[in-house]
C-alpha positions as CSV (number, residue, x, y, z in Angstrom):
1,R,-48.1,-27.3,13.4
2,G,-47.6,-24.2,15.5
3,S,-46.7,-20.9,13.9
4,G,-44.5,-22.6,11.4
5,G,-47.4,-24.3,9.6
6,R,-48.4,-23.4,6.1
7,A,-51.9,-22.3,7.2
8,A,-50.5,-20.1,10.0
9,G,-48.1,-18.4,7.6
10,A,-51.0,-17.7,5.2
11,R,-53.2,-16.5,8.1
12,R,-55.8,-19.1,7.4
13,A,-57.8,-21.2,9.8
14,V,-58.1,-24.9,9.1
15,L,-60.9,-26.9,10.5
16,A,-60.8,-30.7,10.3
17,V,-63.1,-33.3,11.6
18,V,-61.2,-36.5,12.3
19,H,-63.0,-39.5,13.9
20,Q,-60.7,-41.8,15.9
21,P,-57.3,-40.6,14.7
22,R,-54.2,-42.6,15.5
23,A,-51.9,-41.1,18.1
24,S,-49.4,-39.9,15.5
25,L,-52.1,-38.0,13.6
26,L,-53.6,-36.4,16.7
27,S,-50.2,-35.0,17.6
28,L,-50.2,-33.0,14.4
29,F,-53.1,-30.8,15.6
30,D,-52.6,-27.7,17.6
31,R,-56.1,-27.6,19.3
32,M,-59.1,-29.9,19.5
33,L,-62.7,-29.9,20.5
34,A,-64.3,-33.1,21.9
35,L,-68.1,-33.1,22.2
36,S,-70.2,-35.3,24.4
37,E,-74.0,-35.2,23.9
38,G,-73.5,-32.1,21.8
39,R,-71.7,-30.2,24.5
40,P,-68.0,-29.5,24.7
41,A,-66.2,-32.0,26.9
42,Y,-62.7,-30.5,26.1
43,V,-61.5,-27.5,24.2
44,G,-57.8,-26.8,24.1
45,P,-54.4,-27.9,23.0
46,C,-53.6,-31.5,22.0
47,G,-50.9,-33.5,23.7
48,D,-49.9,-33.2,27.4
49,A,-52.6,-30.6,28.2
50,L,-55.3,-32.8,26.8
51,L,-54.2,-35.8,28.9
52,A,-53.7,-33.6,32.0
53,H,-57.3,-32.4,31.7
54,F,-58.7,-35.9,31.9
55,D,-56.1,-37.0,34.5
56,A,-57.4,-34.2,36.7
57,L,-60.9,-35.6,36.5
58,G,-59.6,-39.0,37.5
59,L,-59.9,-40.4,34.0
60,E,-56.3,-41.2,33.3
61,C,-55.3,-42.6,29.9
62,P,-53.8,-46.1,30.4
63,A,-50.2,-46.6,29.4
64,H,-49.8,-47.7,25.7
65,E,-53.4,-46.7,24.8
66,N,-54.1,-44.3,22.0
67,P,-55.2,-41.0,23.6
68,A,-57.8,-40.4,21.0
69,D,-59.4,-43.8,21.7
70,H,-59.3,-43.1,25.4
71,I,-61.0,-39.7,25.0
72,L,-63.7,-41.3,22.8
73,D,-64.3,-44.0,25.4
74,V,-64.8,-41.3,28.0
75,V,-67.1,-38.9,26.1
76,A,-69.0,-41.2,23.7
77,V,-71.3,-43.3,25.7
78,P,-74.1,-45.3,24.1
79,D,-77.6,-44.7,25.4
80,E,-78.4,-48.4,26.1
81,V,-77.1,-51.9,26.2
82,V,-78.6,-54.4,23.8
83,G,-78.8,-57.7,25.6
84,G,-79.3,-60.3,22.9
85,D,-78.5,-63.8,23.9
86,D,-75.9,-62.8,26.5
87,A,-75.8,-64.7,29.8
88,P,-77.5,-62.7,32.6
89,D,-74.2,-62.1,34.4
90,A,-72.6,-60.7,31.2
91,L,-75.6,-58.5,30.6
92,E,-75.5,-57.2,34.1
93,A,-71.8,-56.5,33.9
94,S,-72.3,-54.7,30.6
95,T,-75.2,-52.6,32.1
96,N,-73.0,-51.8,35.1
97,S,-70.2,-50.7,32.8
98,L,-72.5,-48.5,30.8
99,A,-73.8,-46.8,34.0
100,R,-70.1,-46.2,35.1
101,R,-69.2,-44.7,31.7
102,K,-72.3,-42.4,31.8
103,R,-71.2,-41.2,35.3
104,E,-67.7,-40.5,34.0
105,A,-69.0,-38.6,30.9
106,R,-71.2,-36.4,33.2
107,R,-68.1,-35.6,35.3
108,V,-66.4,-34.4,32.1
109,L,-69.3,-32.1,31.2
110,D,-69.7,-30.6,34.7
């Protein structure tokens, strides 16, 4: 972490792909890149700056939620809702939720 890390001392770049890290693991990274639909949704430092970026977009991370889970919820939106045997009201609520999440993801990319 920071300039005291082993990789920094050896002047080496370390690239890691971590899917859904827990909060304690995310805090070990200096910088991150979050992609949505193949486009950068966030590039920058982890920690407070990451959360401040999404806060500024009106997409605050709820208290006691893993920031990594929150960011994934914002940027990773499925293309469709599969209805199955859900009641019509549940399917409509799910469809409305999907539409809202797609609008939020577009705000992040704009």
